[in-house]
ROTISE-604925 format. One record per atom (N, C-alpha, C, O, CB): x, y, z; residue in three letters. Coordinates in steps of 0.02 Angstrom, whole numbers, plus 50000, padded with zeros to 5 digits. Glycine has a CB too. Layout:
<sites>
       u       v       w   lomar
       X       Y       Z     ALA
...
</sites>
This chain:
<sites>
       u       v       w   lomar
   50042   49941   50000     MET
   50000   50000   50000     MET
   50045   50062   50000     MET
   50098   50064   50031     MET
   49952   50000   50061     MET
   50020   50112   49964     ARG
   50056   50175   49962     ARG
   50006   50230   49981     ARG
   49950   50231   49956     ARG
   50087   50189   49891     ARG
   50027   50274   50025     LYS
   49984   50329   50047     LYS
   50003   50394   50011     LYS
   50062   50408   49999     LYS
   49988   50339   50123     LYS
   49951   50432   49995     ARG
   49960   50500   49969     ARG
   49913   50545   50007     ARG
   49859   50525   50026     ARG
   49947   50504   49892     ARG
   49935   50606   50018     SER
   49893   50656   50051     SER
   49869   50705   50000     SER
   49908   50730   49958     SER
   49932   50692   50108     SER
   49805   50721   50002     ILE
   49776   50772   49959     ILE
   49728   50814   50000     ILE
   49710   50797   50056     ILE
   49739   50740   49898     ILE
   49708   50870   49971     THR
   49660   50913   50004     THR
   49592   50904   49970     THR
   49586   50913   49910     THR
   49683   50988   50001     THR
   49542   50886   50010     LEU
   49472   50881   49987     LEU
   49429   50927   50028     LEU
   49430   50924   50089     LEU
   49446   50807   49991     LEU
   49393   50969   49995     LYS
   49348   51016   50029     LYS
   49385   51056   50083     LYS
   49358   51069   50137     LYS
   49289   50979   50060     LYS
   49447   51075   50068     GLY
   49486   51116   50114     GLY
   49518   51078   50171     GLY
   49549   51110   50215     GLY
   49442   51167   50142     GLY
   49514   51012   50173     HIS
   49544   50972   50226     HIS
   49592   50921   50197     HIS
   49579   50891   50145     HIS
   49489   50936   50268     HIS
   49649   50913   50230     ARG
   49698   50863   50209     ARG
   49674   50794   50229     ARG
   49648   50784   50283     ARG
   49768   50878   50240     ARG
   49682   50747   50184     THR
   49665   50678   50198     THR
   49717   50633   50165     THR
   49746   50651   50114     THR
   49593   50660   50174     THR
   49728   50575   50195     SER
   49774   50526   50167     SER
   49734   50469   50138     SER
   49685   50446   50167     SER
   49824   50501   50220     SER
   49755   50445   50081     ILE
   49723   50389   50047     ILE
   49776   50336   50036     ILE
   49829   50349   50008     ILE
   49689   50411   49980     ILE
   49760   50275   50057     ALA
   49806   50218   50048     ALA
   49778   50173   49993     ALA
   49722   50147   49999     ALA
   49816   50179   50114     ALA
   49817   50164   49940     LEU
   49798   50121   49885     LEU
   49859   50081   49863     LEU
   49916   50100   49877     LEU
   49769   50162   49825     LEU
   49847   50026   49830     GLU
   49900   49987   49801     GLU
   49934   50029   49746     GLU
   49901   50070   49714     GLU
   49874   49920   49772     GLU
   49999   50019   49736     PRO
   50035   50059   49685     PRO
   50003   50055   49616     PRO
   50004   50104   49579     PRO
   50107   50035   49680     PRO
   49975   49998   49599     GLU
   49943   49990   49533     GLU
   49884   50037   49524     GLU
   49872   50062   49469     GLU
   49921   49918   49523     GLU
   49847   50049   49578     PHE
   49790   50096   49574     PHE
   49815   50168   49567     PHE
   49787   50208   49529     PHE
   49745   50090   49636     PHE
   49869   50186   49603     TRP
   49898   50253   49595     TRP
   49923   50262   49524     TRP
   49913   50315   49494     TRP
   49955   50264   49645     TRP
   49955   50210   49496     ASP
   49979   50215   49427     ASP
   49921   50225   49379     ASP
   49926   50266   49333     ASP
   50019   50151   49408     ASP
   49867   50188   49390     ALA
   49808   50195   49346     ALA
   49778   50265   49353     ALA
   49758   50295   49303     ALA
   49755   50142   49363     ALA
   49773   50291   49414     LEU
   49747   50358   49424     LEU
   49792   50410   49390     LEU
   49767   50457   49359     LEU
   49741   50374   49500     LEU
   49857   50401   49395     ASP
   49903   50448   49362     ASP
   49892   50448   49287     ASP
   49893   50500   49254     ASP
   49976   50431   49379     ASP
   49881   50389   49259     ALA
   49869   50383   49186     ALA
   49802   50416   49168     ALA
   49797   50450   49116     ALA
   49868   50309   49164     ALA
   49752   50407   49209     ILE
   49686   50436   49196     ILE
   49690   50512   49197     ILE
   49663   50545   49152     ILE
   49634   50412   49248     ILE
   49723   50541   49247     VAL
   49726   50614   49250     VAL
   49767   50642   49192     VAL
   49753   50697   49168     VAL
   49756   50637   49317     VAL
   49817   50605   49170     GLU
   49856   50628   49112     GLU
   49812   50627   49050     GLU
   49814   50674   49010     GLU
   49919   50584   49103     GLU
   49774   50573   49041     THR
   49730   50567   48983     THR
   49676   50621   48984     THR
   49661   50651   48932     THR
   49697   50497   48981     THR
   49647   50632   49043     ASP
   49592   50680   49050     ASP
   49616   50752   49056     ASP
   49576   50799   49053     ASP
   49550   50662   49110     ASP
   49681   50761   49065     ARG
   49710   50828   49074     ARG
   49677   50866   49132     ARG
   49655   50923   49125     ARG
   49703   50869   49010     ARG
   49674   50831   49189     ARG
   49649   50862   49250     ARG
   49694   50843   49307     ARG
   49736   50798   49299     ARG
   49575   50841   49264     ARG
   49686   50875   49363     SER
   49730   50860   49420     SER
   49703   50800   49458     SER
   49644   50783   49456     SER
   49736   50921   49466     SER
   49748   50768   49494     LEU
   49729   50712   49537     LEU
   49678   50734   49590     LEU
   49628   50699   49600     LEU
   49790   50681   49571     LEU
   49689   50790   49624     PRO
   49639   50812   49673     PRO
   49570   50824   49641     PRO
   49519   50810   49672     PRO
   49663   50875   49708     PRO
   49569   50851   49581     ALA
   49504   50863   49547     ALA
   49469   50797   49533     ALA
   49408   50791   49542     ALA
   49514   50902   49482     ALA
   49506   50747   49510     LEU
   49476   50681   49496     LEU
   49451   50650   49561     LEU
   49395   50625   49562     LEU
   49527   50635   49463     LEU
   49491   50650   49613     ILE
   49471   50619   49676     ILE
   49412   50657   49706     ILE
   49368   50626   49736     ILE
   49529   50617   49726     ILE
   49410   50722   49698     ASP
   49352   50761   49722     ASP
   49288   50738   49686     ASP
   49236   50732   49717     ASP
   49364   50836   49712     ASP
   49293   50727   49622     SER
   49236   50704   49583     SER
   49213   50635   49607     SER
   49153   50623   49615     SER
   49253   50702   49508     SER
   49260   50590   49617     ILE
   49245   50523   49643     ILE
   49212   50528   49711     ILE
   49163   50493   49726     ILE
   49309   50479   49646     ILE
   49239   50572   49753     ASP
   49212   50581   49821     ASP
   49141   50607   49819     ASP
   49098   50583   49856     ASP
   49257   50629   49860     ASP
   49127   50657   49777     ARG
   49059   50684   49772     ARG
   49010   50630   49750     ARG
   48954   50626   49776     ARG
   49057   50743   49724     ARG
   49030   50588   49703     ASN
   48986   50534   49680     ASN
   48975   50481   49733     ASN
   48920   50455   49739     ASN
   49015   50502   49617     ASN
   49027   50465   49772     ARG
   49018   50414   49824     ARG
   48972   50437   49880     ARG
   48938   50397   49911     ARG
   49087   50394   49853     ARG
   48971   50503   49892     LEU
   48928   50529   49946     LEU
   48854   50524   49928     LEU
   48811   50530   49972     LEU
   48946   50601   49960     LEU
   48839   50513   49864     LYS
   48769   50504   49842     LYS
   48746   50432   49848     LYS
   48687   50418   49839     LYS
   48762   50528   49771     LYS
   48792   50386   49862     GLN
   48775   50315   49863     GLN
   48751   50292   49932     GLN
   48770   50319   49983     GLN
   48836   50274   49842     GLN
   48708   50242   49930     THR
   48685   50210   49992     THR
   48691   50135   49983     THR
   48663   50108   49936     THR
   48611   50231   50009     THR
   48727   50100   50026     PRO
   48769   50128   50080     PRO
   48830   50163   50050     PRO
   48852   50147   49995     PRO
   48791   50073   50129     PRO
   48856   50209   50088     ARG
   48912   50250   50065     ARG
   48977   50211   50072     ARG
   48995   50192   50128     ARG
   48915   50316   50105     ARG
   49012   50199   50017     PRO
   49076   50164   50021     PRO
   49131   50210   50048     PRO
   49123   50271   50048     PRO
   49097   50136   49953     PRO
   49184   50180   50071     GLY
   49243   50219   50091     GLY
   49274   50250   50029     GLY
   49263   50227   49973     GLY
   49294   50176   50128     GLY
   49313   50302   50039     LEU
   49342   50337   49982     LEU
   49390   50292   49943     LEU
   49388   50292   49882     LEU
   49379   50399   50006     LEU
   49432   50255   49977     ALA
   49480   50211   49942     ALA
   49442   50159   49900     ALA
   49462   50144   49844     ALA
   49527   50176   49993     ALA
   49389   50131   49928     SER
   49349   50082   49890     SER
   49317   50115   49830     SER
   49316   50086   49775     SER
   49295   50052   49935     SER
   49291   50175   49838     ALA
   49259   50210   49782     ALA
   49310   50225   49727     ALA
   49294   50221   49668     ALA
   49227   50276   49807     ALA
   49371   50241   49746     ILE
   49424   50253   49697     ILE
   49440   50190   49659     ILE
   49446   50190   49598     ILE
   49487   50281   49731     ILE
   49447   50134   49695     ARG
   49462   50070   49662     ARG
   49407   50052   49612     ARG
   49422   50031   49556     ARG
   49470   50014   49714     ARG
   49345   50059   49632     VAL
   49289   50043   49587     VAL
   49290   50089   49526     VAL
   49279   50066   49470     VAL
   49221   50049   49624     VAL
   49302   50153   49537     TYR
   49306   50200   49481     TYR
   49360   50178   49431     TYR
   49347   50176   49371     TYR
   49321   50271   49507     TYR
   49418   50161   49456     VAL
   49473   50140   49412     VAL
   49454   50077   49374     VAL
   49464   50073   49314     VAL
   49538   50128   49453     VAL
   49425   50028   49409     LEU
   49405   49966   49375     LEU
   49353   49980   49322     LEU
   49358   49953   49266     LEU
   49378   49916   49425     LEU
   49303   50021   49337     LYS
   49252   50037   49287     LYS
   49282   50074   49228     LYS
   49264   50061   49170     LYS
   49196   50079   49319     LYS
   49327   50119   49242     ARG
   49358   50158   49189     ARG
   49399   50112   49144     ARG
   49397   50119   49083     ARG
   49403   50213   49220     ARG
   49437   50066   49173     LEU
   49478   50021   49134     LEU
   49436   49971   49094     LEU
   49452   49956   49037     LEU
   49527   49983   49179     LEU
   49381   49947   49123     THR
   49340   49899   49087     THR
   49300   49933   49032     THR
   49285   49902   48982     THR
   49293   49863   49135     THR
   49283   49997   49041     SER
   49246   50032   48988     SER
   49292   50045   48929     SER
   49269   50047   48872     SER
   49216   50098   49014     SER
   49356   50054   48941     LYS
   49406   50064   48887     LYS
   49418   49999   48850     LYS
   49435   50000   48790     LYS
   49472   50092   48916     LYS
   49411   49942   48884     ALA
   49427   49877   48855     ALA
   49371   49852   48809     ALA
   49383   49810   48766     ALA
   49441   49826   48910     ALA
   49311   49878   48819     THR
   49255   49852   48779     THR
   49242   49894   48718     THR
   49196   49879   48679     THR
   49192   49848   48820     THR
</sites>
């Protein structure tokens, strides 16, 4: 696991993900030409609408998997 700290809604938070997920997120932000905090903020806003509400790290993993599988089809 690798931790990174980012600011969400004005507060610092640490997110622990496997290196492969960080690599995938880095590739996504490069492709989308947006910042990592902007992408994670978007994922966070979407997860807060879900019931039950997943943890942020879980929501990020699901986002990456969905993004990768949508590219593969």
